[in-house]
N, C-alpha and C positions, 0 to 999 in steps of 0.2 A: 362150803364148796370144796371139793376135793380135786387136785391135780397130782398125778403120780408119775409123770413122765420125766423122772429125774435120772441122771446118770450116776449110778450106784458106786462107780469106781472113784468118785471124788468125795472126800471127807472134809469137814470143817477143820479138823486137826491139821490135816496135810496142807490146806490152804492158808491156815494160820502161819505155819512154818515158812511157807513160800512167801507170804506177804512180808514177814520180818526180814527175810533175806533180800527181797526185791525192792521195797519201798521204804522211804525215810521215815524215821520215828516222828518227825514233824507233822505227818499227817495222822492225827489222832483218830482212832476208830472205837466207837462205842461197843458194838456187838462183836461177840466171838464166833459168830456163825456167818455164812455167806449166802446171799439170796440168789435163787435160781430163777424164779418167776414171780408175778404178782397179778392181781385182779382186784381193782377197786380198793378196798380196804384191808385185803388180806395178801400176804406174802408167804412163800414157801421156801425153805433153804435147801442146799444141795442135798441134804440127807432126807428131805421130805417133810420136815417139821413144819407146821403152820403157825403163823403169827398174825395177830390183828395189829395194824400199823397205825398207830396214834402219833406218829412223827411226820408223816407225810413228806418225806424228803426235806425236812425243815420248811414246812409251809409251802411246798411247790405243787402239792398235788390236791388242791382243793376240789378238782374234778376227779380224783382217784386215779389209781393205776390203770392204764391201758383202756381209758374210755373208748367204746367202739367208734363213736363219731370222730374223736381226735385221731384215732388210729386210721380211720377211712380217709381223713383229710390229708394226712401225711402220705398215705399210699397214692392217693390221687396226685399229689404234687410230685411224687417220685417218678410218676410216668411222664412228666413234662420237663423239668430240669431241677437239679439239686444245688447248683450254685453258679452265680456269675459274678459276685461282688457287685452290690447295688450301685456303687459309685462308678462302676464301669458300665454295666448293662442294667439299667433299672426294670422294675416289673410292676405291674398293676397292684398285685396283692399287698406290697409295702405301703403304697399311697393309700390304698382303701383301708388298711389297718390303722394308718395315721389318722385318717379322717373319723374312724370309729372311736379311737382312743380320745381324740379331740373333743368328740361329741359327749362321750360317756364320763369323762373326768368333770368335776365340779367347777363352776365358773362359767358364766354367760358373757364370754368375751372371746375375741379371736385368739385361737391357740395354734401351735405347731408341735409335732412330735418327731423325734429321732429315735432310731432303734440300735441297740447294742447287744452284747452277748451275755452279760451278767450283771448282777445288782451292783457290784463294786465298779464295774465299768460305767454304768449309769451314773453313780455317785460322782465318779471322776469327772464325767462330762458336764454333769450339773454344775461342778465347781468351775470348770473351764468357761461354761457358758455365763455364770454369774460374773466371773471376773472380766470376761470380754465385754459384757453388756454394761457393766458399771464403771469399768476403768479402775477398779480398786482390787485389793489383794486379801485383806483380812477375812477369816471366816470363824464365826462362833459356833461350837457344837456343844453337846451336853455329856456330863459324866454319865456313865452307864450305857451310853449310845453305841450301837454297832453300825458301821457303814462300809464294812468290807475288809479285805486282807491285802489289797495293794498297798503301796507306801503311802499315797493320800488316804486311802480308805483307813489304814492304821492310825494315821495322824488324827483323822476325825474321830475315830473310835475312842470311847471314854472309858476303857478297860485294859489294863496293862497285861495281866496274866490271862491267857497265853499269847495274845495277839500282838504285843509290842516287844517281848522280851528278846534282846539280842539283835533287834532288827534296825535300830536307829543309826544315824540321825534321820528324822522325819522331815517332810516338807514344813517350812516356816509359816509363821503367821496364822497358826491355828490355835484358838483359845477355847478353853472349857469352862462351862459354869455348872452348877448342881441341877440335876433333874429332881423336880418334886417327888418326894416319896414320904408320904404321911407316916407311914409304919415305922421309917427310920429317922422321923424328925426333921425331914426337909420339906420346907413349905414353899408355895409359889413366891411369896415374899422374899425368901432366901435366894431363889433363881434370879428374880429380878434385880434384887440388890447386888447380886454378883456381876450382872451384866453392867450396871451402872459404875460399879468398882472397876470393871475392865476399862471403861470408857474414861475414867479418871487416872488409872494407874498404868494401863498397858497399851492401849490403842485408841486413837482418835476415832470416833464412830464415822467420820468421814472417809476413813480408810477401810471400812468393813464392807465387803461385797455381799455377804450373806449370812443368815442364821440357818442352820440346818438342824431339823428335829424330827424324830419319829413320833407320830402321834400316839402310838403304842409302842414303847420300847421292846424290841424283840429279845435279843441275847441279854439285854439289861435286866429283864425279870417281868416283862408284860405289865409295866407301870403305864397307866393310862394318863396322857398329859390332860391336866385339868383345864376346862374350858376358859377359865379366867386367865391362865397362862397363855394361851393361844391368842385371846384377844389383846393382851398386853404386848406380846410379841409383834403382832400385826402393827399395833400402835407405835412401837419403837421403830420398826423398819419403815414405816410411812413417814415418821418424823425425821429420820436420818437418810432416807434414800437407799436403805438396805433391802436386798431381796430375801423373802422368806422361802424356804425350801422344805417341803415336806418329803421325808424319805418313806415311801410307802412300799418298799421292797417286800416286806413281810406282811404288811396290813392290807394289801390290796385285794381285789377280786373276791369280795365276799366274806373275808375271814372275820371281820369285826361286825358283821350284821348289816353292813352298808357295802355297796360296790367298792367304795374307797373310804378309808377312815376319815378323810377330810370332811366328809358329809355329815359327821357328828358335831362339827363346829360351825360357829357364826362367822368365822373368817376364812379367807381363801389364801392358799399359796401362790406365789409367783411362778414356782417351779415344783414339779413333783417328779420322784424317781419311783419307777415301778419295775418288777421283775417276778421272779418266783413263779406264783401260780398263773401268770399270764399266758403261759404256753404249755402247761401240763407236764412239765419235765424236759421239754426242748429248751436249748439255750436261748433265751430272748430277754431283753430288758428294754426299757424306754425311758427318755426324758421327755416330759410334756410340760409345756409352760406357756405363758403369754407370748404372743407372736412376736412383739417387738423385743422381748428379752431373748426368745430363742434365736433371732436374727442377729445377735450380737457378734458370734464368730464370723470371720470372713469365710467365702466358699473354700472348701479343702481343710477347714479347720476341725471338722467333726467327721466321724466315719469310723471304718475298721473293715478289714478284709471279710470277716464273718458276720459283721453287724447286720442284722435283719435278714438272716439266712431264710431262704424261701420256705424250707420245711418248717422251721420254727414259726414263721409268719403264718403258714397254712394251720398249724396247730393252734395258734392263738386265735385266729378266726373261729376255729371249732369251739375253743374253750369259752369265748364270750357267747356263742350261740348255746352252749350247754348251760351256762350259768343263767341266761335269760330264760330258756325254754323249760329247764327243770327247776326254776325258781330257787336257786341255791342261796341267794341273799336271805330269803325267808327261811330256808332250811338251816342256815348258819345260826339263826336266832333260836329257833326250835331246839336244836341240838345243844346250843350253848346253854339255854335255860335249863335243859334236862340235867347237863353235867353240873352246873352251878348248884342246882338244888340238891343233887347228890353229894357234893362235896360239902355244903354247908351243913347238911344233916350229919356228915361224917365227923364234923368238928365237936360233936358232943361226946364222942367216945375216943377221938384221937387228939389229944392235948397238944401235940406237936404241930398240928395243922392250924396255923395261927391266922391266915387271911385266904380268902377265895376272891379273885378280882378278874376283871377283863370286860371286853365288849364282844357280843355276838358269840362266835366260837374261838375267839382269841383268849382263852381262860387260863389262868394260872392259880397255883396252890403254893403258898409259901410257908415253909416249916421252920421251926424254932426249936431250941431246947427248952422244955417246959420248967426246968429248974432254974435257968439262968435268964430266960428270955432273949438269948442271943440267937443269931441265925445258925442253922444246923444243916449244914451240907450233908452230914452223916445220915441224918434222918430221911431227907429226901433220896439219897442214893439207895438206902434200905428199901424204901418203897419202890423205886425204880427196879431194882434187882429182883424183889419179889414178884413184881408184875411180869417181868421178863421170863422168869422161871415158869410162868404159867402161859406164856406166849402173847404177852401185851407189851408192845414197843412204846416206851415214853421218853421224853426227852427232859433234861434239866437245863437250868439257866440262871441268870441272876448275877449281880456284882458279887454277892457272898456264895454263889454256887448253891443255894438253898430253895430254889424254886422249881417246881414241876410246871411244864407247859404242855398244852394238849393241842395238837395240830392235825387232827384226823381229817380225812377226806369229808367234804360237805355232802358227798354222795354216799356215805356210809348207810347201809341198810339198818333199819331198826333193830333186827334181831342181833346183828353183829354189834351195834352199838351197846345193847343191853347186855350182851356177853362180855364186852370190855368192861362196864361198869361192875359187874360181878367179880371180874378178876381184879379190878382196881379196889373194891371193897375188901377182898381177901388180903390183898397186898398191904392195904393201910392197917388192917388188924394185926396182920403177921409182924409188920415193921414197928407196931406200937407195943407189941407183947413184952 
């Protein structure tokens, strides 16, 4: 599909110089070009060049850029009102969305949901809720985990560079344990032993409010939490009166081949954080949990001026409808299986491509140096750049920076998806030459 309504007076080079002068270096930018418009899985820069978007705004666009039903829902809400602050003048769409989220999230027990503006804000409030509900303060998180860029988010995040450098001190009583990564020699037993060591050496379990975990680590490298780990965490939490929080900011809304990644497991969390693809690019997040837990904070303890903005709420209603009616959970599995088969076949001719893993369409490819067996961020960067040169946008991640992650819209057309795989194949071959 072609769109040619660009302003030819604007260039990527000019915008690059303006960005360097106007914005701080701390806002890292991957691409050297500037987007003008987008549709589903395609974007065009200000000079008219087309790209296939396999980044999806970092897992925000499961329903693609500018899905017409979402655009229509926002336009309809624009004709009514754009903002009141829900805590001042409430509106039905907020309540209805809370009812829908309560019903869609796993767990057949009374739940309540509160809305916020970003994933980090959802995580912050999940911690507040856990502390208020339990009367405890300690939080256990995992190495490699990513929970946001606020001070509490940074404290919980298990990766120093670039998220923590120069920003401390961070909130106290946050403890990290290893996340199982079989490829790097970290087992479930290692993780569980570390928790027991914490209880012996650093914190009384009766002082721990919650354990927070991503069912599939996002920034950490798309490592999937083993089922036996989740079962053990649930047992530890039940034994000591600790709450279990699933951070589903990146894994939610069909990305893992289930509506929520929690559905892959035999145990349930007490609290879930969700965001990213729940509103198709509008700023919205949520905390959903057991009703008695969610009622821990006193009235006025939760909220935010823009939390649950009516335009974002309208977008989220549309996104849920799109996922259901276009069967995007099923589509997630179809596309994920196709990508996985492609990458696994490529391993025969790309020695640096060590492992392919993931759930649904949350797929990752991890690269090593074939000569040493060590993680190779250089190899993954070569593939990323070669793909970008041909118009395919990919993201890297991982504790070692050596993982390619794939976050294409689940609405990507078959022809576009096949084109992307062809580009990826050439990029893998070029980078391995």
